[in-house]
N, C-alpha and C positions, 0 to 999 in steps of 0.2 A: 660613612657607613653604606655598604652595598646592600642592594636588595635583589633577592633572587627573583629571577623573572621566570614567568611560567610559559610554556610551550602551547602554542597554538597549532600544531600539528594535527591533532585529534579533529578539530573543527576544520581545519583546512582539507584534511582527506575526506570528512563527512561531506563538505561541499563539492568537491570533486567528484564523488560517487554519486550523488544526487544530482548534481550537474548532468554528467554522464547519462544517466538514466533518463533525465527529461529529454536530452537533445536525442536519443534513441526513440523514445516513445514519439515525440514530435516527428521525426524523419519517417516512421513506420506509418503513423496516422496520415501523413501526407500520401506515402505511397498507396496506401489502401483507400484513401479517399478518391485519388486520381484514378486507380484501377477501376473502382465503382463507378466513375464517372463515364469512362470509356468502354466499359463492360459490353454496351449494347450495339457499338458503332461497329461498323463492318470496315476492314481495312481497305484504304484506297489503292488504286492500281498505281504503279509508277510511271512516269510519263516515259514514253517511248524515246529511245535516244535517236537523236537528228543523226543521219548518215551523212558523211562529207563525200 
C-alpha cells in the first residue's frame, strides 16, 4: 500500500524568505554600525607617491 507523501515546499519557501530577510537585515545593520563608527573621523591623506 502506498502512502501519499506531503510536500514541504511551503515550509522550504518560508525558510528561504525568512533567511533572506534575516541576512539582509544583518548586512544592513553592519553597514549602518560601521558608518556610525567612522562618521566623526577625518579621512587620512594618501601617502605621496615615490618618484623614481
